[in-house]
N, CA, C and O atoms as a printed pandas DataFrame, in Angstrom:
     atom_number atom_name residue_name chain_id  residue_number  x_coord  y_coord  z_coord
0              1         N          MET        A               1  -22.207   32.028    1.657
1              2        CA          MET        A               1  -23.174   31.090    1.930
2              3         C          MET        A               1  -22.611   29.871    2.528
3              4         O          MET        A               1  -21.699   29.186    2.065
4              5         N          ALA        A               2  -23.258   29.691    3.597
5              6        CA          ALA        A               2  -22.858   28.289    4.379
6              7         C          ALA        A               2  -23.640   27.128    3.758
7              8         O          ALA        A               2  -24.820   27.343    3.483
8              9         N          GLU        A               3  -23.153   26.005    3.523
9             10        CA          GLU        A               3  -23.768   24.803    3.042
10            11         C          GLU        A               3  -24.186   24.105    4.351
11            12         O          GLU        A               3  -23.479   23.974    5.350
12            13         N          LYS        A               4  -25.523   23.654    4.171
13            14        CA          LYS        A               4  -26.039   22.908    5.094
14            15         C          LYS        A               4  -25.684   21.485    4.918
15            16         O          LYS        A               4  -25.814   20.989    3.799
16            17         N          LYS        A               5  -25.252   20.784    5.896
17            18        CA          LYS        A               5  -25.029   19.210    5.847
18            19         C          LYS        A               5  -26.156   18.615    6.210
19            20         O          LYS        A               5  -26.824   18.945    7.190
20            21         N          ILE        A               6  -26.449   17.601    5.342
21            22        CA          ILE        A               6  -27.588   16.629    5.644
22            23         C          ILE        A               6  -27.105   15.473    6.351
23            24         O          ILE        A               6  -26.230   14.798    5.809
24            25         N          LYS        A               7  -27.520   15.164    7.416
25            26        CA          LYS        A               7  -27.136   14.019    8.419
26            27         C          LYS        A               7  -27.834   12.695    7.890
27            28         O          LYS        A               7  -29.053   12.660    7.723
28            29         N          LYS        A               8  -27.179   11.827    7.684
29            30        CA          LYS        A               8  -27.557   10.481    7.182
30            31         C          LYS        A               8  -27.897    9.789    8.506
31            32         O          LYS        A               8  -27.152    9.766    9.485
32            33         N          GLU        A               9  -29.183    9.193    8.414
33            34        CA          GLU        A               9  -29.794    8.174    9.521
34            35         C          GLU        A               9  -29.289    6.816    9.140
35            36         O          GLU        A               9  -29.345    6.298    8.024
36            37         N          LYS        A              10  -28.756    6.290   10.310
37            38        CA          LYS        A              10  -28.343    4.782   10.149
38            39         C          LYS        A              10  -29.797    3.796   10.280
39            40         O          LYS        A              10  -30.656    3.850   11.159
40            41         N          ILE        A              11  -29.733    3.004    9.223
41            42        CA          ILE        A              11  -30.904    1.942    9.326
42            43         C          ILE        A              11  -30.590    0.549    9.826
43            44         O          ILE        A              11  -30.004   -0.383    9.275
44            45         N          ASP        A              12  -31.173    0.672   11.092
45            46        CA          ASP        A              12  -30.670   -0.803   11.871
46            47         C          ASP        A              12  -31.658   -2.007   11.228
47            48         O          ASP        A              12  -31.225   -3.132   10.980
48            49         N          ASN        A              13  -32.991   -1.613   11.008
49            50        CA          ASN        A              13  -33.789   -2.678   10.409
50            51         C          ASN        A              13  -34.626   -2.383    9.411
51            52         O          ASN        A              13  -35.307   -1.358    9.402
52            53         N          VAL        A              14  -34.638   -3.335    8.421
53            54        CA          VAL        A              14  -35.463   -3.125    7.384
54            55         C          VAL        A              14  -36.857   -4.056    7.312
55            56         O          VAL        A              14  -36.764   -5.282    7.255
56            57         N          GLY        A              15  -37.930   -3.495    7.318
57            58        CA          GLY        A              15  -39.136   -4.578    7.525
58            59         C          GLY        A              15  -39.615   -4.955    5.976
59            60         O          GLY        A              15  -39.644   -4.247    4.970
60            61         N          ILE        A              16  -39.914   -6.095    6.142
61            62        CA          ILE        A              16  -40.556   -6.791    4.753
62            63         C          ILE        A              16  -41.946   -6.949    4.843
63            64         O          ILE        A              16  -42.510   -7.725    5.614
64            65         N          HIS        A              17  -42.530   -6.137    3.973
65            66        CA          HIS        A              17  -43.800   -6.371    3.891
66            67         C          HIS        A              17  -44.601   -7.573    3.315
67            68         O          HIS        A              17  -44.414   -7.888    2.140
68            69         N          SER        A              18  -45.339   -8.145    3.962
69            70        CA          SER        A              18  -45.884   -9.458    3.486
70            71         C          SER        A              18  -47.322   -9.478    3.741
71            72         O          SER        A              18  -47.858   -8.581    4.391
72            73         N          PHE        A              19  -48.004  -10.524    3.226
73            74        CA          PHE        A              19  -49.375  -10.923    3.531
74            75         C          PHE        A              19  -49.518  -11.215    4.951
75            76         O          PHE        A              19  -48.546  -11.224    5.706
76            77         N          SER        A              20  -50.748  -11.462    5.343
77            78        CA          SER        A              20  -51.066  -12.194    6.516
78            79         C          SER        A              20  -51.017  -13.584    6.457
79            80         O          SER        A              20  -50.950  -14.176    5.380
80            81         N          LYS        A              21  -51.046  -14.169    7.576
81            82        CA          LYS        A              21  -50.894  -15.760    7.644
82            83         C          LYS        A              21  -51.999  -16.311    6.715
83            84         O          LYS        A              21  -51.742  -17.126    5.829
84            85         N          LYS        A              22  -53.312  -15.806    6.967
85            86        CA          LYS        A              22  -54.376  -16.259    6.322
86            87         C          LYS        A              22  -54.235  -16.267    4.781
87            88         O          LYS        A              22  -54.510  -17.277    4.133
88            89         N          ALA        A              23  -53.806  -15.133    4.212
89            90        CA          ALA        A              23  -53.722  -14.824    2.885
90            91         C          ALA        A              23  -52.576  -15.758    2.296
91            92         O          ALA        A              23  -52.635  -16.123    1.122
92            93         N          ASP        A              24  -51.454  -16.167    3.197
93            94        CA          ASP        A              24  -50.357  -16.814    2.532
94            95         C          ASP        A              24  -51.000  -18.633    2.506
95            96         O          ASP        A              24  -50.630  -19.488    1.701
96            97         N          ILE        A              25  -51.794  -18.783    3.377
97            98        CA          ILE        A              25  -52.360  -20.112    3.356
98            99         C          ILE        A              25  -53.337  -20.315    2.157
99           100         O          ILE        A              25  -53.414  -21.374    1.534
100          101         N          PHE        A              26  -54.128  -19.124    1.875
101          102        CA          PHE        A              26  -54.985  -19.104    0.924
102          103         C          PHE        A              26  -54.286  -19.216   -0.612
103          104         O          PHE        A              26  -54.664  -20.008   -1.475
104          105         N          PHE        A              27  -53.229  -18.287   -0.753
105          106        CA          PHE        A              27  -52.567  -18.290   -2.030
106          107         C          PHE        A              27  -51.677  -19.703   -1.972
107          108         O          PHE        A              27  -51.454  -20.158   -3.094
108          109         N          SER        A              28  -51.197  -20.380   -0.999
109          110        CA          SER        A              28  -50.653  -21.763   -1.145
110          111         C          SER        A              28  -51.555  -22.605   -1.729
111          112         O          SER        A              28  -51.123  -23.310   -2.641
112          113         N          ILE        A              29  -52.951  -22.721   -1.357
113          114        CA          ILE        A              29  -53.723  -23.587   -1.850
114          115         C          ILE        A              29  -54.238  -23.160   -3.157
115          116         O          ILE        A              29  -54.568  -24.076   -3.910
116          117         N          ILE        A              30  -54.362  -22.063   -3.542
117          118        CA          ILE        A              30  -54.587  -21.783   -4.961
118          119         C          ILE        A              30  -53.509  -22.226   -5.781
119          120         O          ILE        A              30  -53.799  -22.893   -6.775
120          121         N          SER        A              31  -52.432  -21.996   -5.560
121          122        CA          SER        A              31  -50.975  -22.490   -6.249
122          123         C          SER        A              31  -51.015  -23.872   -6.306
123          124         O          SER        A              31  -50.776  -24.324   -7.426
124          125         N          GLY        A              32  -51.261  -24.732   -5.378
125          126        CA          GLY        A              32  -51.463  -26.036   -5.246
126          127         C          GLY        A              32  -52.539  -26.739   -6.245
127          128         O          GLY        A              32  -52.358  -27.726   -6.958
128          129         N          LEU        A              33  -53.611  -26.012   -6.104
129          130        CA          LEU        A              33  -54.698  -26.471   -7.131
130          131         C          LEU        A              33  -54.420  -26.232   -8.522
131          132         O          LEU        A              33  -54.797  -27.063   -9.348
132          133         N          ILE        A              34  -53.776  -25.145   -8.895
133          134        CA          ILE        A              34  -53.346  -24.934  -10.112
134          135         C          ILE        A              34  -52.298  -25.901  -10.570
135          136         O          ILE        A              34  -52.389  -26.462  -11.662
136          137         N          ALA        A              35  -51.273  -26.107   -9.717
137          138        CA          ALA        A              35  -50.238  -27.279  -10.265
138          139         C          ALA        A              35  -50.807  -28.562  -10.254
139          140         O          ALA        A              35  -50.288  -29.401  -10.990
140          141         N          LEU        A              36  -51.837  -28.904   -9.520
141          142        CA          LEU        A              36  -52.469  -30.235   -9.644
142          143         C          LEU        A              36  -53.118  -30.398  -10.827
143          144         O          LEU        A              36  -53.004  -31.427  -11.493
144          145         N          SER        A              37  -53.951  -29.247  -11.221
145          146        CA          SER        A              37  -54.620  -29.225  -12.486
146          147         C          SER        A              37  -53.704  -29.303  -13.704
147          148         O          SER        A              37  -54.211  -29.697  -14.754
148          149         N          CYS        A              38  -52.445  -28.981  -13.686
149          150        CA          CYS        A              38  -51.504  -29.200  -14.575
150          151         C          CYS        A              38  -51.070  -30.422  -14.770
151          152         O          CYS        A              38  -50.956  -30.884  -15.905
152          153         N          ILE        A              39  -50.793  -31.058  -13.742
153          154        CA          ILE        A              39  -50.116  -32.439  -13.518
154          155         C          ILE        A              39  -50.919  -33.502  -13.600
155          156         O          ILE        A              39  -50.422  -34.408  -14.270
156          157         N          LEU        A              40  -52.091  -33.749  -13.117
157          158        CA          LEU        A              40  -53.023  -34.718  -13.241
158          159         C          LEU        A              40  -53.540  -35.108  -14.527
159          160         O          LEU        A              40  -53.845  -36.298  -14.591
160          161         N          PRO        A              41  -53.707  -34.477  -15.489
161          162        CA          PRO        A              41  -53.797  -34.887  -16.912
162          163         C          PRO        A              41  -52.838  -35.758  -17.355
163          164         O          PRO        A              41  -53.188  -36.862  -17.773
164          165         N          PHE        A              42  -51.644  -35.429  -17.332
165          166        CA          PHE        A              42  -50.392  -36.277  -17.710
166          167         C          PHE        A              42  -50.425  -37.533  -16.872
167          168         O          PHE        A              42  -50.190  -38.606  -17.428
168          169         N          ILE        A              43  -50.689  -37.491  -15.614
169          170        CA          ILE        A              43  -50.652  -38.786  -14.728
170          171         C          ILE        A              43  -51.962  -39.674  -15.336
171          172         O          ILE        A              43  -51.902  -40.890  -15.512
172          173         N          PHE        A              44  -53.022  -38.937  -15.592
173          174        CA          PHE        A              44  -54.130  -39.803  -15.998
174          175         C          PHE        A              44  -53.828  -40.404  -17.436
175          176         O          PHE        A              44  -54.263  -41.531  -17.675
176          177         N          VAL        A              45  -53.164  -39.774  -18.338
177          178        CA          VAL        A              45  -52.822  -40.389  -19.549
178          179         C          VAL        A              45  -52.093  -41.669  -19.406
179          180         O          VAL        A              45  -52.463  -42.719  -19.931
180          181         N          ILE        A              46  -50.855  -41.507  -18.540
181          182        CA          ILE        A              46  -50.154  -42.711  -18.278
182          183         C          ILE        A              46  -50.906  -43.892  -17.549
183          184         O          ILE        A              46  -50.635  -45.040  -17.901
184          185         N          ILE        A              47  -51.685  -43.711  -16.713
185          186        CA          ILE        A              47  -52.513  -44.524  -16.028
186          187         C          ILE        A              47  -53.446  -45.156  -17.126
187          188         O          ILE        A              47  -53.497  -46.385  -17.173
188          189         N          ILE        A              48  -54.198  -44.400  -18.026
189          190        CA          ILE        A              48  -54.794  -44.988  -18.943
190          191         C          ILE        A              48  -54.025  -45.786  -19.942
191          192         O          ILE        A              48  -54.513  -46.771  -20.497
192          193         N          SER        A              49  -52.925  -45.390  -20.144
193          194        CA          SER        A              49  -51.896  -46.223  -21.145
194          195         C          SER        A              49  -51.826  -47.486  -20.721
195          196         O          SER        A              49  -51.967  -48.399  -21.535
196          197         N          VAL        A              50  -51.600  -47.735  -19.396
197          198        CA          VAL        A              50  -51.377  -49.207  -18.824
198          199         C          VAL        A              50  -52.645  -49.900  -18.210
199          200         O          VAL        A              50  -52.623  -50.867  -17.448
200          201         N          THR        A              51  -53.814  -49.204  -18.697
201          202        CA          THR        A              51  -55.021  -49.749  -18.294
202          203         C          THR        A              51  -55.554  -50.687  -19.298
203          204         O          THR        A              51  -55.744  -50.324  -20.458
204          205         N          ASP        A              52  -55.841  -52.081  -18.817
205          206        CA          ASP        A              52  -56.533  -53.269  -19.838
206          207         C          ASP        A              52  -57.767  -52.400  -20.546
207          208         O          ASP        A              52  -58.526  -51.611  -19.984
208          209         N          GLU        A              53  -57.738  -52.762  -21.865
209          210        CA          GLU        A              53  -58.929  -52.336  -22.808
210          211         C          GLU        A              53  -60.098  -52.767  -22.208
211          212         O          GLU        A              53  -60.958  -51.925  -21.949
212          213         N          LYS        A              54  -60.295  -54.044  -21.915
213          214        CA          LYS        A              54  -61.652  -54.823  -21.379
214          215         C          LYS        A              54  -62.135  -53.972  -20.148
215          216         O          LYS        A              54  -63.326  -53.681  -20.036
216          217         N          SER        A              55  -61.157  -53.560  -19.189
217          218        CA          SER        A              55  -61.367  -52.925  -17.915
218          219         C          SER        A              55  -61.974  -51.663  -18.318
219          220         O          SER        A              55  -63.059  -51.401  -17.800
220          221         N          ILE        A              56  -61.446  -50.780  -19.196
221          222        CA          ILE        A              56  -61.989  -49.585  -19.640
222          223         C          ILE        A              56  -63.442  -49.634  -20.387
223          224         O          ILE        A              56  -64.391  -48.878  -20.176
224          225         N          LEU        A              57  -63.389  -50.457  -21.089
225          226        CA          LEU        A              57  -65.029  -50.698  -21.625
226          227         C          LEU        A              57  -65.940  -51.287  -20.576
227          228         O          LEU        A              57  -67.146  -51.193  -20.808
228          229         N          GLN        A              58  -65.531  -51.928  -19.369
229          230        CA          GLN        A              58  -66.389  -52.425  -18.614
230          231         C          GLN        A              58  -66.537  -51.333  -17.458
231          232         O          GLN        A              58  -67.638  -51.077  -16.970
232          233         N          TYR        A              59  -65.428  -50.744  -17.076
233          234        CA          TYR        A              59  -65.573  -49.766  -15.926
234          235         C          TYR        A              59  -65.612  -48.338  -16.248
235          236         O          TYR        A              59  -66.063  -47.527  -15.439
236          237         N          GLY        A              60  -65.183  -48.014  -17.332
237          238        CA          GLY        A              60  -64.812  -46.504  -17.785
238          239         C          GLY        A              60  -63.237  -46.296  -17.394
239          240         O          GLY        A              60  -62.468  -47.186  -17.031
240          241         N          TYR        A              61  -62.970  -45.031  -17.543
241          242        CA          TYR        A              61  -61.634  -44.398  -17.216
242          243         C          TYR        A              61  -61.609  -44.242  -15.683
243          244         O          TYR        A              61  -62.558  -43.767  -15.059
244          245         N          SER        A              62  -60.540  -44.642  -15.152
245          246        CA          SER        A              62  -60.293  -44.496  -13.597
246          247         C          SER        A              62  -58.787  -44.246  -13.269
247          248         O          SER        A              62  -57.875  -44.531  -14.045
248          249         N          PHE        A              63  -58.614  -43.647  -11.960
249          250        CA          PHE        A              63  -57.351  -43.119  -11.694
250          251         C          PHE        A              63  -56.793  -44.430  -11.063
251          252         O          PHE        A              63  -55.603  -44.588  -10.788
252          253         N          PHE        A              64  -57.934  -45.504  -10.828
253          254        CA          PHE        A              64  -57.343  -46.665   -9.847
254          255         C          PHE        A              64  -57.952  -47.613  -10.826
255          256         O          PHE        A              64  -59.155  -47.853  -10.725
256          257         N          PRO        A              65  -57.239  -48.177  -11.765
257          258        CA          PRO        A              65  -57.822  -49.297  -12.804
258          259         C          PRO        A              65  -57.897  -50.658  -12.061
259          260         O          PRO        A              65  -57.223  -50.907  -11.062
260          261         N          SER        A              66  -58.704  -51.444  -12.588
261          262        CA          SER        A              66  -58.929  -52.780  -11.862
262          263         C          SER        A              66  -58.102  -53.803  -12.417
263          264         O          SER        A              66  -57.840  -54.788  -11.726
264          265         N          LYS        A              67  -57.607  -53.680  -13.715
265          266        CA          LYS        A              67  -56.695  -54.602  -14.252
266          267         C          LYS        A              67  -55.660  -53.706  -15.181
267          268         O          LYS        A              67  -56.061  -52.726  -15.809
268          269         N          PHE        A              68  -54.481  -54.085  -15.198
269          270        CA          PHE        A              68  -53.541  -53.448  -16.041
270          271         C          PHE        A              68  -53.149  -54.384  -17.180
271          272         O          PHE        A              68  -53.179  -55.610  -17.077
272          273         N          GLY        A              69  -52.748  -53.662  -18.364
273          274        CA          GLY        A              69  -52.295  -54.335  -19.523
274          275         C          GLY        A              69  -51.632  -53.374  -20.489
275          276         O          GLY        A              69  -51.825  -52.158  -20.481
276          277         N          VAL        A              70  -50.790  -54.062  -21.368
277          278        CA          VAL        A              70  -49.843  -53.296  -22.250
278          279         C          VAL        A              70  -50.279  -53.335  -23.798
279          280         O          VAL        A              70  -49.528  -53.111  -24.747
280          281         N          ASP        A              71  -51.602  -53.656  -23.862
281          282        CA          ASP        A              71  -52.087  -53.930  -25.271
282          283         C          ASP        A              71  -51.940  -52.790  -26.286
283          284         O          ASP        A              71  -51.774  -52.961  -27.493
284          285         N          GLY        A              72  -52.023  -51.540  -25.627
285          286        CA          GLY        A              72  -51.827  -50.396  -26.343
286          287         C          GLY        A              72  -50.408  -50.303  -26.774
287          288         O          GLY        A              72  -50.228  -49.757  -27.863
288          289         N          PHE        A              73  -49.432  -50.705  -26.167
289          290        CA          PHE        A              73  -47.970  -50.553  -26.352
290          291         C          PHE        A              73  -47.727  -51.568  -27.445
291          292         O          PHE        A              73  -47.042  -51.256  -28.418
292          293         N          GLN        A              74  -48.298  -52.856  -27.316
293          294        CA          GLN        A              74  -47.963  -53.856  -28.384
294          295         C          GLN        A              74  -48.646  -53.436  -29.710
295          296         O          GLN        A              74  -48.061  -53.786  -30.735
296          297         N          PHE        A              75  -49.709  -52.792  -29.829
297          298        CA          PHE        A              75  -50.404  -52.369  -30.969
298          299         C          PHE        A              75  -49.166  -51.126  -31.589
299          300         O          PHE        A              75  -48.767  -51.058  -32.752
300          301         N          LEU        A              76  -48.798  -50.346  -30.583
301          302        CA          LEU        A              76  -47.770  -49.271  -31.351
302          303         C          LEU        A              76  -46.536  -49.914  -31.897
303          304         O          LEU        A              76  -45.954  -49.503  -32.901
304          305         N          ALA        A              77  -46.164  -50.956  -31.178
305          306        CA          ALA        A              77  -44.903  -51.679  -31.703
306          307         C          ALA        A              77  -45.053  -52.193  -33.066
307          308         O          ALA        A              77  -44.068  -52.463  -33.753
308          309         N          GLN        A              78  -46.257  -52.336  -33.477
309          310        CA          GLN        A              78  -46.459  -52.999  -34.774
310          311         C          GLN        A              78  -46.172  -51.823  -36.091
311          312         O          GLN        A              78  -45.924  -52.027  -37.280
312          313         N          PHE        A              79  -46.305  -50.692  -35.409
313          314        CA          PHE        A              79  -45.795  -49.512  -36.173
314          315         C          PHE        A              79  -44.489  -48.809  -35.910
315          316         O          PHE        A              79  -44.284  -47.658  -36.296
316          317         N          LYS        A              80  -43.762  -49.407  -35.359
317          318        CA          LYS        A              80  -42.495  -48.843  -34.860
318          319         C          LYS        A              80  -41.564  -48.099  -35.836
319          320         O          LYS        A              80  -40.866  -47.106  -35.635
320          321         N          ASP        A              81  -41.731  -48.816  -36.908
321          322        CA          ASP        A              81  -40.871  -48.247  -38.263
322          323         C          ASP        A              81  -41.399  -46.686  -38.637
323          324         O          ASP        A              81  -40.680  -45.690  -38.725
324          325         N          LYS        A              82  -42.879  -46.759  -38.835
325          326        CA          LYS        A              82  -43.433  -45.557  -39.266
326          327         C          LYS        A              82  -43.187  -44.443  -38.051
327          328         O          LYS        A              82  -43.002  -43.267  -38.364
328          329         N          ILE        A              83  -43.190  -44.822  -36.765
329          330        CA          ILE        A              83  -43.358  -43.803  -35.796
330          331         C          ILE        A              83  -41.807  -43.212  -35.588
331          332         O          ILE        A              83  -41.591  -42.034  -35.303
332          333         N          LEU        A              84  -40.714  -44.262  -35.783
333          334        CA          LEU        A              84  -39.470  -43.641  -35.935
334          335         C          LEU        A              84  -39.080  -42.885  -36.931
335          336         O          LEU        A              84  -38.190  -42.044  -36.807
336          337         N          GLN        A              85  -39.802  -43.147  -38.175
337          338        CA          GLN        A              85  -39.625  -42.378  -39.472
338          339         C          GLN        A              85  -40.394  -40.947  -39.285
339          340         O          GLN        A              85  -39.997  -39.914  -39.825
340          341         N          ALA        A              86  -41.430  -41.019  -38.533
341          342        CA          ALA        A              86  -42.129  -39.700  -38.331
342          343         C          ALA        A              86  -41.212  -38.778  -37.303
343          344         O          ALA        A              86  -41.132  -37.555  -37.420
344          345         N          LEU        A              87  -40.557  -39.517  -36.315
345          346        CA          LEU        A              87  -39.726  -38.588  -35.389
346          347         C          LEU        A              87  -38.650  -38.215  -35.997
347          348         O          LEU        A              87  -38.260  -37.062  -35.817
348          349         N          PHE        A              88  -37.915  -39.108  -36.861
349          350        CA          PHE        A              88  -36.636  -38.480  -37.567
350          351         C          PHE        A              88  -37.043  -37.302  -38.573
351          352         O          PHE        A              88  -36.279  -36.347  -38.716
352          353         N          ILE        A              89  -38.180  -37.377  -39.225
353          354        CA          ILE        A              89  -38.492  -36.190  -40.052
354          355         C          ILE        A              89  -38.885  -35.068  -39.173
355          356         O          ILE        A              89  -38.636  -33.920  -39.542
356          357         N          SER        A              90  -39.425  -35.272  -38.139
357          358        CA          SER        A              90  -39.847  -34.088  -37.188
358          359         C          SER        A              90  -38.617  -33.555  -36.700
359          360         O          SER        A              90  -38.550  -32.331  -36.584
360          361         N          VAL        A              91  -37.612  -34.270  -36.389
361          362        CA          VAL        A              91  -36.193  -33.615  -35.622
362          363         C          VAL        A              91  -35.470  -32.998  -36.768
363          364         O          VAL        A              91  -34.973  -31.884  -36.603
364          365         N          CYS        A              92  -35.363  -33.593  -37.886
365          366        CA          CYS        A              92  -34.693  -33.080  -39.086
366          367         C          CYS        A              92  -35.455  -31.682  -39.404
367          368         O          CYS        A              92  -34.818  -30.642  -39.570
368          369         N          ASN        A              93  -36.751  -31.737  -39.469
369          370        CA          ASN        A              93  -37.370  -30.529  -39.806
370          371         C          ASN        A              93  -37.321  -29.304  -38.947
371          372         O          ASN        A              93  -37.383  -28.144  -39.354
372          373         N          CYS        A              94  -37.197  -29.720  -37.662
373          374        CA          CYS        A              94  -36.891  -28.610  -36.750
374          375         C          CYS        A              94  -35.646  -28.032  -36.510
375          376         O          CYS        A              94  -35.463  -27.002  -35.861
376          377         N          SER        A              95  -34.571  -28.897  -37.190
377          378        CA          SER        A              95  -33.394  -28.203  -37.093
378          379         C          SER        A              95  -33.109  -27.436  -38.464
379          380         O          SER        A              95  -32.033  -26.850  -38.586
380          381         N          ARG        A              96  -33.905  -27.428  -39.345
381          382        CA          ARG        A              96  -33.635  -26.610  -40.572
382          383         C          ARG        A              96  -34.280  -25.184  -40.528
383          384         O          ARG        A              96  -35.304  -25.045  -39.860
384          385         N          ASN        A              97  -33.752  -24.129  -41.187
385          386        CA          ASN        A              97  -34.366  -22.901  -41.345
386          387         C          ASN        A              97  -35.563  -23.005  -42.077
387          388         O          ASN        A              97  -35.730  -24.002  -42.780
388          389         N          SER        A              98  -36.666  -21.876  -42.000
389          390        CA          SER        A              98  -37.776  -21.793  -42.506
390          391         C          SER        A              98  -37.539  -21.793  -44.141
391          392         O          SER        A              98  -38.365  -22.381  -44.839
392          393         N          ASP        A              99  -36.492  -21.179  -44.705
393          394        CA          ASP        A              99  -36.535  -21.310  -46.224
394          395         C          ASP        A              99  -36.378  -22.803  -46.653
395          396         O          ASP        A              99  -36.961  -23.293  -47.620
396          397         N          GLN        A             100  -35.698  -23.333  -45.992
397          398        CA          GLN        A             100  -35.374  -24.971  -46.413
398          399         C          GLN        A             100  -36.639  -25.919  -46.114
399          400         O          GLN        A             100  -36.838  -26.983  -46.699
400          401         N          ARG        A             101  -37.357  -25.444  -45.245
401          402        CA          ARG        A             101  -38.699  -26.530  -44.841
402          403         C          ARG        A             101  -39.377  -26.846  -45.852
403          404         O          ARG        A             101  -39.586  -28.022  -46.150
404          405         N          LEU        A             102  -39.825  -25.833  -46.533
405          406        CA          LEU        A             102  -40.897  -26.028  -47.636
406          407         C          LEU        A             102  -40.418  -27.294  -48.600
407          408         O          LEU        A             102  -41.035  -28.348  -48.754
408          409         N          HIS        A             103  -39.133  -26.907  -49.219
409          410        CA          HIS        A             103  -38.653  -28.165  -50.132
410          411         C          HIS        A             103  -38.341  -29.338  -49.558
411          412         O          HIS        A             103  -38.477  -30.374  -50.210
412          413         N          TYR        A             104  -37.849  -29.365  -48.176
413          414        CA          TYR        A             104  -37.772  -30.448  -47.426
414          415         C          TYR        A             104  -38.980  -31.279  -47.118
415          416         O          TYR        A             104  -38.998  -32.508  -47.188
416          417         N          ASN        A             105  -40.058  -30.465  -46.746
417          418        CA          ASN        A             105  -41.289  -31.129  -46.572
418          419         C          ASN        A             105  -41.987  -31.812  -47.758
419          420         O          ASN        A             105  -42.712  -32.804  -47.680
420          421         N          HIS        A             106  -41.665  -31.146  -48.842
421          422        CA          HIS        A             106  -42.137  -31.884  -50.160
422          423         C          HIS        A             106  -41.247  -33.057  -50.431
423          424         O          HIS        A             106  -41.772  -34.039  -50.956
424          425         N          LEU        A             107  -40.238  -33.081  -50.204
425          426        CA          LEU        A             107  -39.327  -34.454  -50.475
426          427         C          LEU        A             107  -39.633  -35.455  -49.257
427          428         O          LEU        A             107  -39.413  -36.649  -49.459
428          429         N          CYS        A             108  -40.088  -35.082  -48.103
429          430        CA          CYS        A             108  -40.492  -36.169  -47.385
430          431         C          CYS        A             108  -41.662  -36.775  -47.403
431          432         O          CYS        A             108  -41.907  -37.925  -47.037
432          433         N          LEU        A             109  -42.580  -35.763  -47.954
433          434        CA          LEU        A             109  -44.148  -36.087  -48.260
434          435         C          LEU        A             109  -43.831  -37.059  -49.535
435          436         O          LEU        A             109  -44.498  -38.093  -49.490
436          437         N          ARG        A             110  -43.089  -36.970  -50.495
437          438        CA          ARG        A             110  -42.886  -37.805  -51.750
438          439         C          ARG        A             110  -42.518  -38.981  -51.263
439          440         O          ARG        A             110  -43.087  -39.992  -51.674
440          441         N          HIS        A             111  -41.484  -39.064  -50.283
441          442        CA          HIS        A             111  -40.760  -40.178  -49.770
442          443         C          HIS        A             111  -41.852  -41.116  -49.024
443          444         O          HIS        A             111  -41.916  -42.326  -49.241
444          445         N          LEU        A             112  -42.558  -40.547  -48.275
445          446        CA          LEU        A             112  -43.639  -41.241  -47.238
446          447         C          LEU        A             112  -44.734  -41.744  -48.178
447          448         O          LEU        A             112  -45.165  -42.886  -48.023
448          449         N          THR        A             113  -45.166  -41.022  -49.060
449          450        CA          THR        A             113  -46.352  -41.539  -50.052
450          451         C          THR        A             113  -45.776  -42.661  -51.042
451          452         O          THR        A             113  -46.580  -43.463  -51.518
452          453         N          TYR        A             114  -44.521  -42.743  -51.348
453          454        CA          TYR        A             114  -43.912  -43.698  -52.190
454          455         C          TYR        A             114  -43.931  -44.938  -51.367
455          456         O          TYR        A             114  -44.425  -45.977  -51.806
456          457         N          ASN        A             115  -43.398  -44.848  -50.166
457          458        CA          ASN        A             115  -43.563  -46.040  -49.252
458          459         C          ASN        A             115  -44.731  -46.728  -48.889
459          460         O          ASN        A             115  -44.701  -47.871  -48.434
460          461         N          LEU        A             116  -45.852  -46.025  -49.086
461          462        CA          LEU        A             116  -47.002  -46.519  -48.627
462          463         C          LEU        A             116  -47.469  -47.383  -49.587
463          464         O          LEU        A             116  -48.529  -47.983  -49.414
């Protein structure tokens, strides 16, 4: 029985299948809109945080505030000790495993209520 050899063909060109130019533009626009919808809320929060309170009351929220202010940050500065304490507890709590968290949360809550 004679074996038949299969002849291998040499491939010179590999074609890449892609969408049409119109479809590429459409998907690029959709991707850009989704990206903007994810980023704009964060930008808006930052703009609101540096907008003057009276300006917000008079004109409402806007991407282009008429007057800037840092009153909100001055208000938060009054509570910096409590904010740092809460941050410390959160970081410590995340570093512990789940068995230790219940006991640790109880101790932290006792400490916080004692300091109030």
